[in-house]
PDB file of N, CA, C and O in Angstrom:
ATOM      1  N   VAL A   1      63.019  53.289 -26.433  1.00  0.00           N
ATOM      2  CA  VAL A   1      62.063  54.348 -26.690  1.00  0.00           C
ATOM      3  C   VAL A   1      62.581  55.642 -26.067  1.00  0.00           C
ATOM      4  O   VAL A   1      63.371  55.624 -25.124  1.00  0.00           O
ATOM      5  N   LEU A   2      62.124  56.748 -26.609  1.00  0.00           N
ATOM      6  CA  LEU A   2      62.611  58.044 -26.136  1.00  0.00           C
ATOM      7  C   LEU A   2      61.520  58.943 -25.567  1.00  0.00           C
ATOM      8  O   LEU A   2      61.826  59.994 -25.003  1.00  0.00           O
ATOM      9  N   SER A   3      60.249  58.549 -25.703  1.00  0.00           N
ATOM     10  CA  SER A   3      59.183  59.408 -25.187  1.00  0.00           C
ATOM     11  C   SER A   3      58.110  58.576 -24.489  1.00  0.00           C
ATOM     12  O   SER A   3      57.889  57.407 -24.807  1.00  0.00           O
ATOM     13  N   ARG A   4      57.460  59.215 -23.539  1.00  0.00           N
ATOM     14  CA  ARG A   4      56.377  58.538 -22.820  1.00  0.00           C
ATOM     15  C   ARG A   4      55.259  58.140 -23.777  1.00  0.00           C
ATOM     16  O   ARG A   4      54.705  57.045 -23.669  1.00  0.00           O
ATOM     17  N   LYS A   5      54.931  59.017 -24.702  1.00  0.00           N
ATOM     18  CA  LYS A   5      53.856  58.724 -25.649  1.00  0.00           C
ATOM     19  C   LYS A   5      54.167  57.457 -26.443  1.00  0.00           C
ATOM     20  O   LYS A   5      53.309  56.587 -26.590  1.00  0.00           O
ATOM     21  N   LYS A   6      55.387  57.354 -26.951  1.00  0.00           N
ATOM     22  CA  LYS A   6      55.789  56.171 -27.714  1.00  0.00           C
ATOM     23  C   LYS A   6      55.785  54.933 -26.816  1.00  0.00           C
ATOM     24  O   LYS A   6      55.364  53.857 -27.241  1.00  0.00           O
ATOM     25  N   LEU A   7      56.249  55.084 -25.587  1.00  0.00           N
ATOM     26  CA  LEU A   7      56.259  53.968 -24.646  1.00  0.00           C
ATOM     27  C   LEU A   7      54.842  53.464 -24.391  1.00  0.00           C
ATOM     28  O   LEU A   7      54.607  52.256 -24.397  1.00  0.00           O
ATOM     29  N   GLU A   8      53.907  54.362 -24.170  1.00  0.00           N
ATOM     30  CA  GLU A   8      52.514  53.965 -23.936  1.00  0.00           C
ATOM     31  C   GLU A   8      51.949  53.236 -25.151  1.00  0.00           C
ATOM     32  O   GLU A   8      51.228  52.251 -25.000  1.00  0.00           O
ATOM     33  N   GLN A   9      52.268  53.710 -26.353  1.00  0.00           N
ATOM     34  CA  GLN A   9      51.808  53.045 -27.575  1.00  0.00           C
ATOM     35  C   GLN A   9      52.390  51.641 -27.687  1.00  0.00           C
ATOM     36  O   GLN A   9      51.675  50.692 -28.009  1.00  0.00           O
ATOM     37  N   GLU A  10      53.671  51.511 -27.424  1.00  0.00           N
ATOM     38  CA  GLU A  10      54.330  50.209 -27.538  1.00  0.00           C
ATOM     39  C   GLU A  10      53.841  49.235 -26.470  1.00  0.00           C
ATOM     40  O   GLU A  10      53.672  48.048 -26.751  1.00  0.00           O
ATOM     41  N   PHE A  11      53.615  49.713 -25.265  1.00  0.00           N
ATOM     42  CA  PHE A  11      53.081  48.827 -24.229  1.00  0.00           C
ATOM     43  C   PHE A  11      51.716  48.313 -24.646  1.00  0.00           C
ATOM     44  O   PHE A  11      51.421  47.132 -24.464  1.00  0.00           O
ATOM     45  N   ALA A  12      50.884  49.174 -25.198  1.00  0.00           N
ATOM     46  CA  ALA A  12      49.562  48.751 -25.643  1.00  0.00           C
ATOM     47  C   ALA A  12      49.673  47.647 -26.693  1.00  0.00           C
ATOM     48  O   ALA A  12      48.868  46.716 -26.705  1.00  0.00           O
ATOM     49  N   ARG A  13      50.667  47.750 -27.571  1.00  0.00           N
ATOM     50  CA  ARG A  13      50.861  46.741 -28.626  1.00  0.00           C
ATOM     51  C   ARG A  13      51.499  45.462 -28.103  1.00  0.00           C
ATOM     52  O   ARG A  13      51.079  44.363 -28.466  1.00  0.00           O
ATOM     53  N   GLN A  14      52.494  45.599 -27.266  1.00  0.00           N
ATOM     54  CA  GLN A  14      53.325  44.452 -26.889  1.00  0.00           C
ATOM     55  C   GLN A  14      52.825  43.680 -25.669  1.00  0.00           C
ATOM     56  O   GLN A  14      53.028  42.467 -25.603  1.00  0.00           O
ATOM     57  N   ALA A  15      52.191  44.322 -24.717  1.00  0.00           N
ATOM     58  CA  ALA A  15      51.793  43.644 -23.474  1.00  0.00           C
ATOM     59  C   ALA A  15      50.884  42.450 -23.749  1.00  0.00           C
ATOM     60  O   ALA A  15      51.020  41.411 -23.103  1.00  0.00           O
ATOM     61  N   GLY A  16      49.977  42.584 -24.681  1.00  0.00           N
ATOM     62  CA  GLY A  16      49.056  41.495 -25.007  1.00  0.00           C
ATOM     63  C   GLY A  16      49.711  40.340 -25.741  1.00  0.00           C
ATOM     64  O   GLY A  16      49.110  39.273 -25.865  1.00  0.00           O
ATOM     65  N   ARG A  17      50.908  40.523 -26.221  1.00  0.00           N
ATOM     66  CA  ARG A  17      51.629  39.479 -26.949  1.00  0.00           C
ATOM     67  C   ARG A  17      52.453  38.579 -26.032  1.00  0.00           C
ATOM     68  O   ARG A  17      52.968  37.551 -26.471  1.00  0.00           O
ATOM     69  N   LEU A  18      52.578  38.958 -24.772  1.00  0.00           N
ATOM     70  CA  LEU A  18      53.423  38.198 -23.852  1.00  0.00           C
ATOM     71  C   LEU A  18      52.858  36.812 -23.585  1.00  0.00           C
ATOM     72  O   LEU A  18      51.656  36.646 -23.377  1.00  0.00           O
ATOM     73  N   LYS A  19      53.735  35.827 -23.594  1.00  0.00           N
ATOM     74  CA  LYS A  19      53.362  34.482 -23.168  1.00  0.00           C
ATOM     75  C   LYS A  19      53.385  34.474 -21.644  1.00  0.00           C
ATOM     76  O   LYS A  19      54.033  35.328 -21.037  1.00  0.00           O
ATOM     77  N   PRO A  20      52.690  33.526 -21.012  1.00  0.00           N
ATOM     78  CA  PRO A  20      52.615  33.521 -19.545  1.00  0.00           C
ATOM     79  C   PRO A  20      53.969  33.582 -18.838  1.00  0.00           C
ATOM     80  O   PRO A  20      54.081  34.209 -17.784  1.00  0.00           O
ATOM     81  N   THR A  21      54.978  32.955 -19.388  1.00  0.00           N
ATOM     82  CA  THR A  21      56.296  32.975 -18.743  1.00  0.00           C
ATOM     83  C   THR A  21      57.273  33.905 -19.454  1.00  0.00           C
ATOM     84  O   THR A  21      58.471  33.887 -19.170  1.00  0.00           O
ATOM     85  N   GLY A  22      56.766  34.714 -20.373  1.00  0.00           N
ATOM     86  CA  GLY A  22      57.622  35.619 -21.134  1.00  0.00           C
ATOM     87  C   GLY A  22      57.917  36.913 -20.394  1.00  0.00           C
ATOM     88  O   GLY A  22      57.373  37.173 -19.321  1.00  0.00           O
ATOM     89  N   GLY A  23      58.780  37.710 -20.983  1.00  0.00           N
ATOM     90  CA  GLY A  23      59.129  38.996 -20.413  1.00  0.00           C
ATOM     91  C   GLY A  23      59.284  40.040 -21.502  1.00  0.00           C
ATOM     92  O   GLY A  23      59.562  39.708 -22.655  1.00  0.00           O
ATOM     93  N   LEU A  24      59.106  41.285 -21.143  1.00  0.00           N
ATOM     94  CA  LEU A  24      59.230  42.411 -22.060  1.00  0.00           C
ATOM     95  C   LEU A  24      60.249  43.387 -21.482  1.00  0.00           C
ATOM     96  O   LEU A  24      60.012  44.003 -20.443  1.00  0.00           O
ATOM     97  N   TRP A  25      61.384  43.521 -22.161  1.00  0.00           N
ATOM     98  CA  TRP A  25      62.409  44.478 -21.738  1.00  0.00           C
ATOM     99  C   TRP A  25      62.113  45.834 -22.358  1.00  0.00           C
ATOM    100  O   TRP A  25      61.820  45.935 -23.550  1.00  0.00           O
ATOM    101  N   VAL A  26      62.193  46.867 -21.544  1.00  0.00           N
ATOM    102  CA  VAL A  26      62.019  48.245 -22.004  1.00  0.00           C
ATOM    103  C   VAL A  26      63.277  49.015 -21.626  1.00  0.00           C
ATOM    104  O   VAL A  26      63.691  49.017 -20.466  1.00  0.00           O
ATOM    105  N   CYS A  27      63.880  49.666 -22.612  1.00  0.00           N
ATOM    106  CA  CYS A  27      65.103  50.439 -22.378  1.00  0.00           C
ATOM    107  C   CYS A  27      64.854  51.916 -22.665  1.00  0.00           C
ATOM    108  O   CYS A  27      64.068  52.274 -23.543  1.00  0.00           O
ATOM    109  N   TRP A  28      65.534  52.753 -21.911  1.00  0.00           N
ATOM    110  CA  TRP A  28      65.441  54.206 -22.078  1.00  0.00           C
ATOM    111  C   TRP A  28      66.803  54.800 -21.755  1.00  0.00           C
ATOM    112  O   TRP A  28      67.586  54.185 -21.031  1.00  0.00           O
ATOM    113  N   PRO A  29      67.101  55.983 -22.277  1.00  0.00           N
ATOM    114  CA  PRO A  29      68.402  56.606 -22.011  1.00  0.00           C
ATOM    115  C   PRO A  29      68.501  57.132 -20.579  1.00  0.00           C
ATOM    116  O   PRO A  29      67.560  57.720 -20.046  1.00  0.00           O
ATOM    117  N   LYS A  30      69.648  56.907 -19.984  1.00  0.00           N
ATOM    118  CA  LYS A  30      69.912  57.426 -18.640  1.00  0.00           C
ATOM    119  C   LYS A  30      69.964  58.953 -18.678  1.00  0.00           C
ATOM    120  O   LYS A  30      70.263  59.547 -19.714  1.00  0.00           O
ATOM    121  N   LYS A  31      69.674  59.572 -17.557  1.00  0.00           N
ATOM    122  CA  LYS A  31      69.711  61.038 -17.477  1.00  0.00           C
ATOM    123  C   LYS A  31      71.079  61.581 -17.870  1.00  0.00           C
ATOM    124  O   LYS A  31      71.170  62.579 -18.585  1.00  0.00           O
ATOM    125  N   ALA A  32      72.137  60.934 -17.408  1.00  0.00           N
ATOM    126  CA  ALA A  32      73.503  61.409 -17.660  1.00  0.00           C
ATOM    127  C   ALA A  32      73.970  61.173 -19.093  1.00  0.00           C
ATOM    128  O   ALA A  32      75.063  61.603 -19.463  1.00  0.00           O
ATOM    129  N   SER A  33      73.157  60.496 -19.905  1.00  0.00           N
ATOM    130  CA  SER A  33      73.580  60.160 -21.271  1.00  0.00           C
ATOM    131  C   SER A  33      73.585  61.365 -22.204  1.00  0.00           C
ATOM    132  O   SER A  33      74.300  61.373 -23.206  1.00  0.00           O
ATOM    133  N   GLY A  34      72.793  62.377 -21.881  1.00  0.00           N
ATOM    134  CA  GLY A  34      72.680  63.528 -22.764  1.00  0.00           C
ATOM    135  C   GLY A  34      71.667  63.333 -23.883  1.00  0.00           C
ATOM    136  O   GLY A  34      71.441  64.248 -24.675  1.00  0.00           O
ATOM    137  N   VAL A  35      71.053  62.155 -23.958  1.00  0.00           N
ATOM    138  CA  VAL A  35      70.026  61.883 -24.968  1.00  0.00           C
ATOM    139  C   VAL A  35      68.726  62.542 -24.505  1.00  0.00           C
ATOM    140  O   VAL A  35      68.312  62.380 -23.358  1.00  0.00           O
ATOM    141  N   LYS A  36      68.095  63.281 -25.405  1.00  0.00           N
ATOM    142  CA  LYS A  36      66.866  63.987 -25.060  1.00  0.00           C
ATOM    143  C   LYS A  36      65.717  62.985 -24.909  1.00  0.00           C
ATOM    144  O   LYS A  36      65.410  62.231 -25.833  1.00  0.00           O
ATOM    145  N   THR A  37      65.091  62.990 -23.732  1.00  0.00           N
ATOM    146  CA  THR A  37      63.982  62.086 -23.445  1.00  0.00           C
ATOM    147  C   THR A  37      63.154  62.641 -22.299  1.00  0.00           C
ATOM    148  O   THR A  37      63.646  63.428 -21.491  1.00  0.00           O
ATOM    149  N   ASP A  38      61.908  62.232 -22.233  1.00  0.00           N
ATOM    150  CA  ASP A  38      61.081  62.583 -21.077  1.00  0.00           C
ATOM    151  C   ASP A  38      60.866  61.366 -20.177  1.00  0.00           C
ATOM    152  O   ASP A  38      60.002  61.387 -19.300  1.00  0.00           O
ATOM    153  N   LEU A  39      61.645  60.311 -20.389  1.00  0.00           N
ATOM    154  CA  LEU A  39      61.497  59.082 -19.617  1.00  0.00           C
ATOM    155  C   LEU A  39      62.486  58.999 -18.462  1.00  0.00           C
ATOM    156  O   LEU A  39      63.625  59.458 -18.555  1.00  0.00           O
ATOM    157  N   THR A  40      62.020  58.405 -17.384  1.00  0.00           N
ATOM    158  CA  THR A  40      62.854  58.044 -16.241  1.00  0.00           C
ATOM    159  C   THR A  40      62.450  56.629 -15.841  1.00  0.00           C
ATOM    160  O   THR A  40      61.458  56.098 -16.340  1.00  0.00           O
ATOM    161  N   GLU A  41      63.208  56.029 -14.953  1.00  0.00           N
ATOM    162  CA  GLU A  41      62.838  54.689 -14.474  1.00  0.00           C
ATOM    163  C   GLU A  41      61.439  54.704 -13.858  1.00  0.00           C
ATOM    164  O   GLU A  41      60.657  53.778 -14.073  1.00  0.00           O
ATOM    165  N   ASP A  42      61.127  55.737 -13.103  1.00  0.00           N
ATOM    166  CA  ASP A  42      59.807  55.818 -12.465  1.00  0.00           C
ATOM    167  C   ASP A  42      58.681  55.897 -13.489  1.00  0.00           C
ATOM    168  O   ASP A  42      57.637  55.270 -13.312  1.00  0.00           O
ATOM    169  N   ILE A  43      58.884  56.658 -14.552  1.00  0.00           N
ATOM    170  CA  ILE A  43      57.854  56.780 -15.590  1.00  0.00           C
ATOM    171  C   ILE A  43      57.690  55.459 -16.328  1.00  0.00           C
ATOM    172  O   ILE A  43      56.565  55.033 -16.591  1.00  0.00           O
ATOM    173  N   VAL A  44      58.796  54.810 -16.663  1.00  0.00           N
ATOM    174  CA  VAL A  44      58.717  53.514 -17.348  1.00  0.00           C
ATOM    175  C   VAL A  44      57.950  52.520 -16.476  1.00  0.00           C
ATOM    176  O   VAL A  44      57.079  51.803 -16.969  1.00  0.00           O
ATOM    177  N   ARG A  45      58.268  52.476 -15.198  1.00  0.00           N
ATOM    178  CA  ARG A  45      57.570  51.561 -14.277  1.00  0.00           C
ATOM    179  C   ARG A  45      56.083  51.911 -14.205  1.00  0.00           C
ATOM    180  O   ARG A  45      55.234  51.020 -14.248  1.00  0.00           O
ATOM    181  N   GLU A  46      55.767  53.188 -14.098  1.00  0.00           N
ATOM    182  CA  GLU A  46      54.372  53.635 -14.019  1.00  0.00           C
ATOM    183  C   GLU A  46      53.576  53.189 -15.246  1.00  0.00           C
ATOM    184  O   GLU A  46      52.455  52.698 -15.114  1.00  0.00           O
ATOM    185  N   VAL A  47      54.146  53.357 -16.426  1.00  0.00           N
ATOM    186  CA  VAL A  47      53.466  52.968 -17.664  1.00  0.00           C
ATOM    187  C   VAL A  47      53.295  51.446 -17.715  1.00  0.00           C
ATOM    188  O   VAL A  47      52.240  50.953 -18.113  1.00  0.00           O
ATOM    189  N   GLY A  48      54.320  50.712 -17.317  1.00  0.00           N
ATOM    190  CA  GLY A  48      54.224  49.252 -17.308  1.00  0.00           C
ATOM    191  C   GLY A  48      53.163  48.746 -16.348  1.00  0.00           C
ATOM    192  O   GLY A  48      52.388  47.852 -16.689  1.00  0.00           O
ATOM    193  N   LEU A  49      53.124  49.310 -15.156  1.00  0.00           N
ATOM    194  CA  LEU A  49      52.114  48.905 -14.177  1.00  0.00           C
ATOM    195  C   LEU A  49      50.712  49.238 -14.673  1.00  0.00           C
ATOM    196  O   LEU A  49      49.782  48.456 -14.482  1.00  0.00           O
ATOM    197  N   ALA A  50      50.559  50.393 -15.308  1.00  0.00           N
ATOM    198  CA  ALA A  50      49.259  50.789 -15.855  1.00  0.00           C
ATOM    199  C   ALA A  50      48.807  49.841 -16.962  1.00  0.00           C
ATOM    200  O   ALA A  50      47.610  49.692 -17.208  1.00  0.00           O
ATOM    201  N   ALA A  51      49.765  49.202 -17.625  1.00  0.00           N
ATOM    202  CA  ALA A  51      49.449  48.241 -18.687  1.00  0.00           C
ATOM    203  C   ALA A  51      49.143  46.857 -18.121  1.00  0.00           C
ATOM    204  O   ALA A  51      48.872  45.924 -18.876  1.00  0.00           O
ATOM    205  N   GLY A  52      49.186  46.720 -16.791  1.00  0.00           N
ATOM    206  CA  GLY A  52      48.847  45.456 -16.162  1.00  0.00           C
ATOM    207  C   GLY A  52      50.016  44.518 -15.940  1.00  0.00           C
ATOM    208  O   GLY A  52      49.824  43.360 -15.569  1.00  0.00           O
ATOM    209  N   LEU A  53      51.220  45.005 -16.163  1.00  0.00           N
ATOM    210  CA  LEU A  53      52.405  44.180 -15.961  1.00  0.00           C
ATOM    211  C   LEU A  53      53.116  44.607 -14.682  1.00  0.00           C
ATOM    212  O   LEU A  53      52.759  45.611 -14.066  1.00  0.00           O
ATOM    213  N   VAL A  54      54.128  43.830 -14.291  1.00  0.00           N
ATOM    214  CA  VAL A  54      54.924  44.164 -13.118  1.00  0.00           C
ATOM    215  C   VAL A  54      56.395  44.013 -13.493  1.00  0.00           C
ATOM    216  O   VAL A  54      56.763  43.097 -14.228  1.00  0.00           O
ATOM    217  N   ASP A  55      57.234  44.915 -12.984  1.00  0.00           N
ATOM    218  CA  ASP A  55      58.666  44.817 -13.285  1.00  0.00           C
ATOM    219  C   ASP A  55      59.318  43.848 -12.308  1.00  0.00           C
ATOM    220  O   ASP A  55      58.974  43.808 -11.126  1.00  0.00           O
ATOM    221  N   ASN A  56      60.276  43.059 -12.829  1.00  0.00           N
ATOM    222  CA  ASN A  56      60.945  42.095 -11.957  1.00  0.00           C
ATOM    223  C   ASN A  56      62.463  42.099 -12.097  1.00  0.00           C
ATOM    224  O   ASN A  56      63.143  41.384 -11.361  1.00  0.00           O
ATOM    225  N   LYS A  57      63.006  42.878 -13.014  1.00  0.00           N
ATOM    226  CA  LYS A  57      64.459  42.985 -13.159  1.00  0.00           C
ATOM    227  C   LYS A  57      64.803  44.384 -13.655  1.00  0.00           C
ATOM    228  O   LYS A  57      64.029  45.012 -14.377  1.00  0.00           O
ATOM    229  N   VAL A  58      65.974  44.854 -13.254  1.00  0.00           N
ATOM    230  CA  VAL A  58      66.492  46.130 -13.733  1.00  0.00           C
ATOM    231  C   VAL A  58      67.894  45.882 -14.259  1.00  0.00           C
ATOM    232  O   VAL A  58      68.604  45.011 -13.758  1.00  0.00           O
ATOM    233  N   CYS A  59      68.292  46.643 -15.264  1.00  0.00           N
ATOM    234  CA  CYS A  59      69.583  46.394 -15.902  1.00  0.00           C
ATOM    235  C   CYS A  59      70.203  47.707 -16.374  1.00  0.00           C
ATOM    236  O   CYS A  59      69.519  48.565 -16.932  1.00  0.00           O
ATOM    237  N   ALA A  60      71.505  47.849 -16.141  1.00  0.00           N
ATOM    238  CA  ALA A  60      72.275  48.921 -16.766  1.00  0.00           C
ATOM    239  C   ALA A  60      72.848  48.312 -18.041  1.00  0.00           C
ATOM    240  O   ALA A  60      73.838  47.581 -17.990  1.00  0.00           O
ATOM    241  N   VAL A  61      72.237  48.606 -19.174  1.00  0.00           N
ATOM    242  CA  VAL A  61      72.644  48.004 -20.443  1.00  0.00           C
ATOM    243  C   VAL A  61      74.058  48.443 -20.802  1.00  0.00           C
ATOM    244  O   VAL A  61      74.910  47.621 -21.137  1.00  0.00           O
ATOM    245  N   ASP A  62      74.291  49.741 -20.728  1.00  0.00           N
ATOM    246  CA  ASP A  62      75.621  50.310 -20.969  1.00  0.00           C
ATOM    247  C   ASP A  62      75.646  51.705 -20.360  1.00  0.00           C
ATOM    248  O   ASP A  62      74.803  52.024 -19.522  1.00  0.00           O
ATOM    249  N   GLU A  63      76.588  52.531 -20.763  1.00  0.00           N
ATOM    250  CA  GLU A  63      76.694  53.878 -20.189  1.00  0.00           C
ATOM    251  C   GLU A  63      75.523  54.780 -20.566  1.00  0.00           C
ATOM    252  O   GLU A  63      75.258  55.773 -19.888  1.00  0.00           O
ATOM    253  N   THR A  64      74.827  54.439 -21.640  1.00  0.00           N
ATOM    254  CA  THR A  64      73.736  55.272 -22.131  1.00  0.00           C
ATOM    255  C   THR A  64      72.363  54.760 -21.730  1.00  0.00           C
ATOM    256  O   THR A  64      71.481  55.560 -21.416  1.00  0.00           O
ATOM    257  N   TRP A  65      72.160  53.458 -21.732  1.00  0.00           N
ATOM    258  CA  TRP A  65      70.835  52.868 -21.598  1.00  0.00           C
ATOM    259  C   TRP A  65      70.645  52.090 -20.305  1.00  0.00           C
ATOM    260  O   TRP A  65      71.552  51.412 -19.824  1.00  0.00           O
ATOM    261  N   SER A  66      69.431  52.207 -19.753  1.00  0.00           N
ATOM    262  CA  SER A  66      68.964  51.390 -18.634  1.00  0.00           C
ATOM    263  C   SER A  66      67.772  50.581 -19.120  1.00  0.00           C
ATOM    264  O   SER A  66      67.156  50.922 -20.130  1.00  0.00           O
ATOM    265  N   GLY A  67      67.447  49.516 -18.408  1.00  0.00           N
ATOM    266  CA  GLY A  67      66.315  48.694 -18.817  1.00  0.00           C
ATOM    267  C   GLY A  67      65.552  48.124 -17.639  1.00  0.00           C
ATOM    268  O   GLY A  67      66.112  47.908 -16.564  1.00  0.00           O
ATOM    269  N   LEU A  68      64.265  47.883 -17.852  1.00  0.00           N
ATOM    270  CA  LEU A  68      63.406  47.182 -16.902  1.00  0.00           C
ATOM    271  C   LEU A  68      62.733  46.038 -17.643  1.00  0.00           C
ATOM    272  O   LEU A  68      62.333  46.182 -18.798  1.00  0.00           O
ATOM    273  N   ARG A  69      62.614  44.910 -16.972  1.00  0.00           N
ATOM    274  CA  ARG A  69      61.914  43.757 -17.544  1.00  0.00           C
ATOM    275  C   ARG A  69      60.540  43.676 -16.890  1.00  0.00           C
ATOM    276  O   ARG A  69      60.415  43.747 -15.667  1.00  0.00           O
ATOM    277  N   PHE A  70      59.518  43.528 -17.715  1.00  0.00           N
ATOM    278  CA  PHE A  70      58.142  43.415 -17.244  1.00  0.00           C
ATOM    279  C   PHE A  70      57.597  42.034 -17.563  1.00  0.00           C
ATOM    280  O   PHE A  70      57.915  41.443 -18.595  1.00  0.00           O
ATOM    281  N   VAL A  71      56.772  41.534 -16.657  1.00  0.00           N
ATOM    282  CA  VAL A  71      56.146  40.226 -16.818  1.00  0.00           C
ATOM    283  C   VAL A  71      54.683  40.322 -16.401  1.00  0.00           C
ATOM    284  O   VAL A  71      54.255  41.296 -15.784  1.00  0.00           O
ATOM    285  N   ILE A  72      53.934  39.289 -16.755  1.00  0.00           N
ATOM    286  CA  ILE A  72      52.555  39.167 -16.290  1.00  0.00           C
ATOM    287  C   ILE A  72      52.598  38.769 -14.815  1.00  0.00           C
ATOM    288  O   ILE A  72      53.391  37.912 -14.427  1.00  0.00           O
ATOM    289  N   ARG A  73      51.765  39.376 -14.011  1.00  0.00           N
ATOM    290  CA  ARG A  73      51.717  39.035 -12.583  1.00  0.00           C
ATOM    291  C   ARG A  73      51.394  37.550 -12.414  1.00  0.00           C
ATOM    292  O   ARG A  73      50.588  36.994 -13.161  1.00  0.00           O
ATOM    293  N   LEU A  74      52.025  36.919 -11.433  1.00  0.00           N
ATOM    294  CA  LEU A  74      51.809  35.490 -11.184  1.00  0.00           C
ATOM    295  C   LEU A  74      50.332  35.158 -11.039  1.00  0.00           C
ATOM    296  O   LEU A  74      49.866  34.165 -11.598  1.00  0.00           O
ATOM    297  N   ALA A  75      49.596  35.966 -10.302  1.00  0.00           N
ATOM    298  CA  ALA A  75      48.179  35.703 -10.057  1.00  0.00           C
ATOM    299  C   ALA A  75      47.335  35.791 -11.326  1.00  0.00           C
ATOM    300  O   ALA A  75      46.219  35.274 -11.364  1.00  0.00           O
ATOM    301  N   GLU A  76      47.861  36.443 -12.365  1.00  0.00           N
ATOM    302  CA  GLU A  76      47.097  36.645 -13.591  1.00  0.00           C
ATOM    303  C   GLU A  76      47.548  35.743 -14.737  1.00  0.00           C
ATOM    304  O   GLU A  76      46.999  35.814 -15.837  1.00  0.00           O
ATOM    305  N   ARG A  77      48.537  34.903 -14.485  1.00  0.00           N
ATOM    306  CA  ARG A  77      49.025  34.008 -15.541  1.00  0.00           C
ATOM    307  C   ARG A  77      48.059  32.853 -15.741  1.00  0.00           C
ATOM    308  O   ARG A  77      47.587  32.240 -14.784  1.00  0.00           O
ATOM    309  N   LYS A  78      47.777  32.568 -17.005  1.00  0.00           N
ATOM    310  CA  LYS A  78      46.928  31.422 -17.332  1.00  0.00           C
ATOM    311  C   LYS A  78      47.752  30.158 -17.182  1.00  0.00           C
ATOM    312  O   LYS A  78      48.908  30.094 -17.600  1.00  0.00           O
ATOM    313  N   LYS A  79      47.149  29.177 -16.590  1.00  0.00           N
ATOM    314  CA  LYS A  79      47.871  27.917 -16.364  1.00  0.00           C
ATOM    315  C   LYS A  79      47.482  26.865 -17.355  1.00  0.00           C
ATOM    316  O   LYS A  79      47.997  25.748 -17.304  1.00  0.00           O
TER     317      LYS A  79
END
């Protein structure tokens, strides 16, 4: 995703689809990539937390993209 607005829309759609042990990877362009975006790691994390998820992994996908993996909090997983 390239914008906070799009990220918020996608989180609203995708967060409810997660299985209890599933994960949702979100990727955004790094600042040094030159790709126009209003996203940073902090903003991606903020949007994910606001959607009720928690990040548990970070990844440098390549020279352009970074990623965070979000999951359902352990205390909120249905057993």
